[in-house]
C-alpha positions in Angstrom: 33.3 -6.7 56.7 31.9 -4.7 59.6 31.4 -1.1 58.7 33.1 1.2 61.1 31.1 3.3 63.5 32.3 6.6 65.1 30.1 8.1 67.9 30.6 11.4 69.5 29.8 11.6 73.2 29.4 15.3 73.9 28.9 14.6 77.7 27.7 17.8 79.5 28.9 20.3 76.9 27.2 22.4 74.3 24.7 25.3 73.7 22.2 26.0 71.0 24.7 28.2 69.1 27.8 26.0 69.5 25.8 22.8 68.7 24.6 24.3 65.4 28.1 25.4 64.5 29.6 22.0 65.3 27.1 20.0 63.4 27.3 22.3 60.4 31.0 21.7 60.3 30.6 17.9 60.5 27.8 17.9 57.9 29.9 19.9 55.5 32.4 17.1 55.4 29.9 14.3 54.5 29.8 11.7 53.2 32.0 9.4 55.3 32.9 5.8 54.6 32.0 4.9 58.2 28.7 5.3 60.0 28.7 8.4 62.3 26.5 9.5 65.2 26.5 12.1 67.9 25.1 11.6 71.5 24.1 14.9 72.8 22.6 16.2 76.1 18.9 15.6 76.6 17.8 19.3 76.2 19.3 19.5 72.7 18.0 16.3 71.2 15.0 17.9 69.5 17.0 20.7 68.0 19.9 18.5 66.9 17.5 16.1 65.1 16.3 19.0 63.0 19.8 20.1 62.2 20.7 16.5 61.1 17.7 16.1 58.8 18.9 15.0 55.4 22.3 13.9 56.7 23.7 10.4 57.3 24.7 11.3 60.9 22.6 9.5 63.5 21.4 11.0 66.7 21.9 9.4 70.1 21.4 10.0 73.8 23.9 9.6 76.6 21.7 7.6 79.0 18.1 6.5 79.7 16.0 5.4 82.6 15.8 1.7 83.7 12.0 2.3 83.9 9.4 2.3 81.1 7.5 5.3 82.5 6.0 6.6 85.7 6.7 8.7 88.7 10.5 9.0 88.2 11.2 12.7 88.3 14.2 13.7 86.3 14.4 10.5 84.3 14.1 10.1 80.5 12.7 6.9 79.1 13.8 4.9 76.0 10.4 5.5 74.5 10.9 9.2 74.7 14.3 9.0 73.1 12.8 7.0 70.2 10.0 9.5 69.9 12.4 12.4 69.3 14.4 10.6 66.7 17.3 8.9 68.5 18.9 5.8 67.0 21.6 5.1 69.7 21.6 5.3 73.5 24.8 5.0 75.5 24.4 2.9 78.6 26.8 2.0 81.4 29.4 4.7 80.7 32.1 4.6 83.4 31.0 8.0 84.6 27.5 6.7 85.2 28.9 3.6 86.9 31.2 5.7 89.1 29.2 8.8 89.9 25.7 7.2 90.0 26.6 3.8 91.3 25.1 2.0 88.3 25.5 -1.8 88.6 26.2 -4.3 85.9 22.6 -5.5 86.1 21.1 -2.0 86.0 23.1 -1.3 82.8 21.9 -4.5 81.3 18.3 -3.6 82.2 18.7 -0.3 80.5 20.1 -2.0 77.4 17.1 -4.3 77.3 14.7 -1.4 77.4 16.6 0.4 74.7 16.4 -2.6 72.4 12.7 -3.0 73.2 12.1 0.4 71.8 13.9 -0.3 68.5 17.0 1.6 69.4 20.6 0.5 69.6 22.3 0.5 73.0 26.0 1.3 73.1 27.0 -0.7 76.1 30.2 0.6 77.8 32.6 -1.7 79.6 36.1 -1.0 81.0 38.5 -1.3 83.9 40.0 1.2 86.3 43.8 1.8 86.5 43.8 -0.1 89.8 42.0 -3.1 88.2 44.4 -3.1 85.3 47.5 -3.0 87.5 46.1 -5.8 89.5 45.7 -7.9 86.4 41.9 -7.9 86.6 41.1 -6.3 83.2 39.7 -9.5 81.6 37.7 -10.5 84.6 36.2 -7.0 84.9 35.1 -6.6 81.3 33.8 -10.1 81.0 31.7 -9.6 84.2 30.3 -6.4 82.8 29.5 -7.9 79.4 28.1 -11.1 81.0 25.2 -9.3 82.6 24.2 -7.8 79.2 24.5 -11.1 77.5 22.3 -12.9 80.0 19.7 -10.1 80.1 19.4 -9.5 76.3 19.5 -13.2 75.4 18.9 -13.6 71.7 18.8 -9.8 71.3 22.5 -9.4 72.1 23.4 -8.9 68.4 21.3 -5.7 68.4 23.8 -4.0 70.8 27.0 -2.2 70.2 29.8 -2.8 72.7 32.3 0.0 73.6 35.5 -0.8 75.5 36.6 2.2 77.5 39.5 1.7 79.8 38.6 4.2 82.6 42.2 5.1 83.1 42.3 6.4 79.5 39.2 8.6 79.5 40.0 12.3 79.5 43.4 11.7 80.9 45.4 12.0 77.7 46.6 8.4 78.2 45.5 5.9 75.6 45.8 2.2 75.5 48.2 1.1 72.8 46.5 -0.4 69.8 47.8 -3.8 70.9 46.4 -3.4 74.5 43.1 -2.3 73.1 43.0 -5.1 70.6 43.8 -7.7 73.3 40.7 -6.7 75.2 38.5 -6.4 72.1 39.5 -10.0 71.2 38.4 -11.1 74.7 35.1 -9.4 74.3 34.6 -10.9 70.8 35.3 -14.4 72.0 32.8 -13.9 74.8 30.2 -12.8 72.3 31.0 -15.7 70.0 30.2 -18.0 72.9 26.8 -16.3 73.2 25.6 -15.8 69.7 26.4 -17.0 66.2 26.2 -13.3 65.1 29.2 -12.1 67.1 31.3 -11.7 64.0 28.9 -9.0 62.7 28.7 -7.1 66.0 30.6 -3.8 66.4 33.0 -3.3 69.3 34.1 0.3 69.6 37.2 1.7 71.4 36.9 4.8 73.6 39.6 6.4 75.7 41.3 9.6 74.4 40.9 8.7 70.7 42.2 11.6 68.7 42.8 12.4 65.0 46.4 11.4 65.3 45.9 7.9 66.8 42.5 6.9 65.3 43.8 5.3 62.2 46.2 3.0 64.1 43.6 2.0 66.6 40.9 1.4 63.9 43.3 -0.8 61.9 43.2 -3.5 64.6 41.0 -6.5 63.6 38.5 -6.3 66.4 38.2 -2.5 66.7 35.2 -1.4 64.7 35.3 2.3 65.4 35.3 4.6 68.4 33.3 6.3 71.1 34.8 9.8 71.1 34.7 12.2 74.0 36.6 15.5 73.9 37.6 15.2 70.2 34.0 15.1 69.2 33.5 18.7 70.4 35.5 20.1 67.5 34.2 19.6 64.0 37.7 19.3 62.4 38.8 16.7 64.9 35.6 14.6 64.7 35.7 14.7 60.9 39.3 13.6 60.9 38.5 10.6 63.1 35.5 9.7 60.9 37.8 9.8 57.8 40.3 7.5 59.6 37.6 4.9 60.0 37.9 3.1 56.7 
C-alpha cells in the first residue's frame, strides 16, 4: 500500500505572523495517517523549519534553480534548500511553465538536481482547457513526464508526480474523480514502462482539492494524495484534507 501524501502549496502567500498561526493549527491536529508537507515561499523556509521541529510535517520549497551554483542573481539552488531543511521541492508547476516559459526539459533538469541533493522533487504535469477540449490530455501529460523519465533514468522512483489539470487550478472547477483517475492511470502505466518500482511511486492530484471532495478523490486507486493550493492556507481545511487521506 502506498501511504498517502498531502502537500500544501502556499504559493505567494503568507507572513511571519500568519505562517506561525497556520502551522500551529496544523500541528495541533497531529498525528495524521498520511504524510504531510508544506511548500512555503523562500523567505520563510528558515522560520518554518523551526516551527515544524518535532512534528511529522515536512518542509518543501516551491521551485529551485536549474543551476548548481554561480552568478545567477535571484536564483535559489537545490543545495541551499537541502541546507535549510527542505525535504520536497515542487518543479514544473503550471504557473512556472506558463509565466516563466519553463520547458519540459528545464523541469526535468531541475528534478535531477533536486534528486542529486537528496531531496524529493514533486514534478507537476497537466493540460490546459484548450488541450483537454482538443482531446490532447494524454499526449500532453505523457510528453511532460517523458522528459523527466529520460533525464532521471534509474532515479525516477525518487520523484513524486503531481497531476494538475491547469483548467482546475484556482478556478473552482475540479476534475471528477473518474477524470482524475483516468489520467493518473495513464501516468502510472507510463511509469511502469520505465521502472519496476512504479507501483510504489506516489501520484498526487492537484486542482481545487477541498475538504468536501478530498475523500472521494483520494479513494481512486491511482490517486495517492494531493497538492493543495488555496485550501492549504487555512489550518482547518488543510487538516480536514489530511484526515481524508487514509
